[in-house]
N, C-alpha and C positions, 0 to 999 in steps of 0.2 A: 503493499499499499504503499502509496507514496505520502510523504510528508506536506503538512501544508505550510507554505513558504511563511519562513519567521517562525513556525511555531514552538521550536525550542531556541531555549536561553544562549543554549554554549555555540550556537550556530549563530546567533545574529552578529551583529555589528556594536562598535561601540555602544555602552548605554548613556541615552541623555538624563536631564532630569528629570524627567516625570517617572522615566523607565527606574531609576535607581530610587527614590520614593516608593513605587511599587512597590519594588524588591524587598525594602526596608519595612513598610505596612505589612508585606507578607511573616515576615521573617516574626515579626511581634506578634503575630497569630498565635507562634505555638512556644509549649515551653514543654516541662516533666508532668503537667498537670492538664494538659488538651489531648482530644484525642481528634485525628483526620478521618471523619468518618468517608469512605469509598463507595459510595451504594452502585450495587450493579452493572461494572463494567464489563459486562461478560460478551463474545461474540455475538448472540442474539438479538442485540440489543445496537451494539457498536458496531459493529462489520455491516457493509451494504447487503452482503450475502445473508445475514440473519434472518430470524424468521420474524422478529421481530421489531426491525430495523430502523434508530432514531435518526433522524434528521442532523448533519452535523455533528455526530456522534465524537469523528474524529479530532474535534475539535476540545473537546471534552477528557479525551484523551492527555491533550498536550497542556492542558490546564494542570488537569489530578500530576503528570510526573512532577512538574515545577512543585507543587502543595506538598508531595508526598517526599519529595529532598528538603524543602523549607522544615518537613516536621521531623524529618529523623534528624537534621543538624541540629536541630533545638533541644533533641531531647523527646520529643513526644511521639505520644501512643499511635499509631495507625491499624485502625481497623478494615479489611474490605467484606461487602456484605454479597453475599449472591442469590439470587433466586435458584431453587433446589428442587423441581418438581418430579414427581411421579409420572410416568407415561398416560395415567390416566386421577384425573380431578376434576372437580367441579369448574375449580380456575379458567379451565380452555374452554372453546365454546364451542367443540365436539361433545363437549359433557355436562354441555348445559352454562358454561362461563359466558364470557365479549372477546377473549382475547384467543389468537392461535397457539398451537402450540409452540412453547418455547421453553429455554432452560431445562431441558428435561435434563435428572442427575447424569451425571459421568458422561456424557454428549458434548461434540463442538460447542454447541449454543449454549452453553451453561460454562466454558472454560472461561477466565478473564481473559481479554482483549491479550494477544501475544506482544502488544506496543505498550500494555502498562505496565510501570516500575510495579514488582512485586517485592516487598521487602519482605522478611521473615517477623512477621508480627501475626493479628488475629486474623481468624473469618469468621463471618457468623452466616451461616445457611439458614434458607428461610423457605417453608414449603415443604419443608422434607417429606412429612405424613400424609402430605396433600391439605395444608390447611390454607387457609383463602388469608388476605391483607396484605398491605403494601408497605409497612413498616418495618424496618430491620429492629425495632423494641418491642412489638408487639404479631401475634397472629390466632388468625377466628377460626373457631371449628365453620366449616362451612354451610353447613344445613341447623346450627341452633344460635351461629353467628356471635356465643361465646369466647369472647378471646383471655389468651395467657400469655407470658413474658417470654421474650425468648431469652438466650444466655446475656444480650447486650449489655443489659443495666448492672448484673450484676460483675457483670467482666468489671466495666469501667470502673464501679464503685471498690473494686478489688486495688483497682492499680489507684488510686486517690484522683480519679480526673472527673476536674469540677468544667470545663469549657470543650463543647467539641463544635469542630468546623465539617461542614455538611456538603461532598457535590457528587456528580455523578447522573445518572439516570433513572429514571425521566424525571422532571422537574415536576410535572404535576400530579405521580402518582405514588412513587419508592421513598422519592429526593424529599417529596413535600408531605408525606404520612412520618417518616424518618423523623424531621427538622422538628414536625407539631408535638411529635410525642417526649424529643430532647426536652424541648422547653417546657411542658407540662410535666415531664420530672423533675425540673430544679439545674437543667444542666446551661449555663451560657451558652447558646448556641448562637454560632456564624454561619451562611449561607453563601457560599462561593459562585456569586450569580452566573458567571462566564465558563465557571466548570459546570451548567446545568445546560439539560436540552431536553424539550418537553415531548412529548408524545401528541399532544394533542386532536384529541376525536372530534371538539368542537376547537373549531376557531379562536384564540384568545386564551385557552385552557393556561398555557404556562405563565403569562402575566397574573390571572385571575391568580394561580399558585401560588405565586412570588408576590402579591399584594396579601394573599392570608396569612403567608408565614410571616411576611413585615408587621401587620398586623395584630399575630399572637407576638411578636416579641425577639422573632430572629431578627440579629444583626447583617443586612443584605451589603456584600463589599463584590 
């Protein structure tokens, strides 16, 4: 896959004042009490051949890699989330849901995109038992709609995490739900707006999700 022109800092020319300020702000986002949540940057969403490709997802990978490097250099935690569905689940249109089959466990589509920088940190896989929902913090029974937590909150608490930075795919679904749950759980939450892209089943869904996150207390950078 070709690189977006200027997509990586290491390939750019000398930094101007605005770029230097952006880099400084990025590093100030992270410290050992912060976790970067990289949401669902998987082949089925991030590759044009994926079954549920999100337009311009390639740009998200560029931004994510820069943020991951900044997080790691500051001693922050990095958590990768993945949809990890069984072949049959009410989440899929063929089984009564709304989505095409995607991110079936142990398939190419469920793998993290090969261009995404993957460090040896933590992963959270959602939907393993056929559960529904979009947040990395909670899943829902597809019949009763009862919710239960994933391991993410306890994992973050165990590491003393107080702040989370969220990016990934897609703005109007898993990124939105994860950021809103993070705020509700008491985390100081930031969305890297340029590090997310929407599905937009309806035009404007992406911006509406961003507005909703901002209104809920998510910092937008």
